C-alpha positions in Angstrom: 22.6 34.4 143.0 23.9 31.7 140.7 20.7 31.7 138.5 21.1 35.5 138.1 24.8 35.0 137.2 23.8 32.4 134.6 21.2 34.7 133.2 23.8 37.4 132.7 26.2 34.9 131.1 23.5 33.6 128.8 22.5 37.2 127.8 26.1 37.9 126.9 26.3 34.5 125.1 23.2 35.1 123.0 24.3 38.6 122.0 27.7 37.3 121.0 29.7 39.3 123.6 30.7 36.4 125.9 34.4 35.5 126.4 35.8 32.0 126.1 36.0 31.9 129.9 32.3 32.8 130.3 31.3 30.2 127.7 33.5 27.7 129.6 31.6 28.6 132.8 28.3 28.0 131.0 29.4 24.6 129.6 30.6 23.6 133.1 27.3 24.7 134.7 25.1 22.9 132.1 27.2 19.7 132.4 26.3 19.4 136.1 23.2 17.9 137.7 22.0 20.9 139.7 20.4 23.1 136.9 17.5 25.4 137.4 14.3 24.4 135.6 14.2 27.7 133.7 17.4 26.7 131.9 16.2 23.3 130.6 16.2 24.4 126.9 19.8 25.8 127.2 20.9 22.6 129.0 19.9 20.5 125.9 21.7 22.9 123.7 25.0 22.9 125.7 24.8 19.1 126.0 24.5 18.9 122.2 27.6 21.1 121.9 29.6 18.9 124.2 28.6 15.7 122.4 29.2 17.2 119.0 32.5 18.6 120.0 33.7 15.3 121.3 33.1 13.6 117.9 36.1 13.7 115.6 36.1 13.2 111.9 38.3 10.5 110.4 41.3 11.9 108.6 40.0 10.7 105.3 36.7 12.5 105.8 38.4 15.6 107.0 40.6 15.7 103.9 37.5 15.1 101.7 35.7 18.0 103.4 38.7 20.3 103.0 39.0 19.3 99.3 35.3 20.0 98.8 35.5 23.3 100.5 38.4 24.4 98.4 36.7 23.3 95.2 33.3 24.8 95.8 31.9 28.1 96.9 28.2 28.7 97.5 27.3 25.6 95.6 29.1 26.6 92.4 32.3 25.1 91.3 35.3 27.4 91.1 35.7 26.5 87.4 32.2 27.9 86.8 33.0 31.1 88.6 36.2 31.5 86.7 34.5 30.8 83.4 31.9 33.5 84.1 34.6 36.0 85.0 36.4 35.2 81.8 33.2 35.7 79.8 32.7 39.1 81.5 36.2 40.1 80.8 35.8 39.1 77.1 32.7 41.2 76.8 34.4 44.2 78.3 37.4 43.8 76.0 35.1 43.6 72.9 33.3 46.8 74.0 36.4 48.7 74.7 38.0 47.6 71.4 34.9 48.5 69.4 34.9 51.9 71.1 38.5 52.5 70.4 38.0 51.5 66.7 35.0 53.8 66.3 36.9 56.7 67.9 39.9 56.2 65.6 37.6 56.1 62.6 35.9 59.3 63.6 39.2 61.0 64.2 40.4 60.1 60.7 37.2 61.4 59.3 36.7 58.6 56.8 33.3 57.1 57.6 32.3 56.2 54.1 33.1 52.5 54.6 34.7 51.9 51.2 34.5 48.3 49.8 37.5 46.1 50.0 36.4 43.9 47.0 35.6 45.0 43.5 33.6 41.9 42.7 30.6 41.0 44.8 31.1 37.3 44.2 34.6 37.5 45.7 33.2 39.3 48.7 30.6 36.7 49.2 33.1 33.8 48.9 35.5 35.5 51.4 32.6 36.1 53.8 31.5 32.5 53.5 35.0 31.2 54.1 35.3 33.4 57.2 32.0 32.3 58.6 32.9 28.6 58.0 36.1 29.1 59.9 34.2 30.8 62.7 31.7 27.9 62.8 34.5 25.3 63.0 36.2 27.1 65.9 32.9 27.5 67.8 32.3 23.8 67.3 35.7 22.9 68.7 35.0 25.2 71.7 31.7 23.6 72.3 33.3 20.1 72.2 35.9 21.2 74.8 33.2 22.7 77.0 31.2 19.4 76.9 34.4 17.5 78.0 34.6 19.8 81.1 30.9 19.2 81.7 31.3 15.4 81.5 34.3 15.6 83.9 32.4 17.8 86.3 29.4 15.3 86.3 31.8 12.4 86.9 33.4 14.2 89.8 30.0 14.9 91.4 29.0 11.2 91.1 32.4 10.1 92.6 31.9 12.5 95.5 28.3 11.2 96.1 29.6 7.6 96.1 32.4 8.6 98.5 29.9 10.3 100.9 27.6 7.2 100.8 30.6 5.0 101.7 31.6 7.3 104.5 28.1 7.3 105.9 28.0 3.5 105.7 31.3 3.3 107.6 29.9 5.5 110.4 
């Protein structure tokens, strides 16, 4: 009768329908010495659970894990995810702004695209100045992004060193 009861509990356990009380009964059964031979595989599993559950992380390691979990999601840093979201928002903003401008131009009926400069040399000089300003700003942005990358790499190295030290202490 007991083996049949354990089979039912295991069936509920493996399907994810067991209650805490039923899981407690299983742990209690598998921690004993009188276990049917058909449950040897399950015995080693439940023994592992009891051993692993007894281990406690040091408070420093717990804090490090929590910090790591809050800073990373699916292997990507939160900064990277935020940066990608900002890029997507910028693209959407540019598309909507372009659409709005085209719509307003069409409404006004003036699609001739009249020149703003009488002299082509002045137009060329102004375009060159605007492109140089754009180039300087892009270079500044690239420098700032490389600083973030260097910081991220240094943070990863520090985490790896901390993990190695923690492993050595165990």
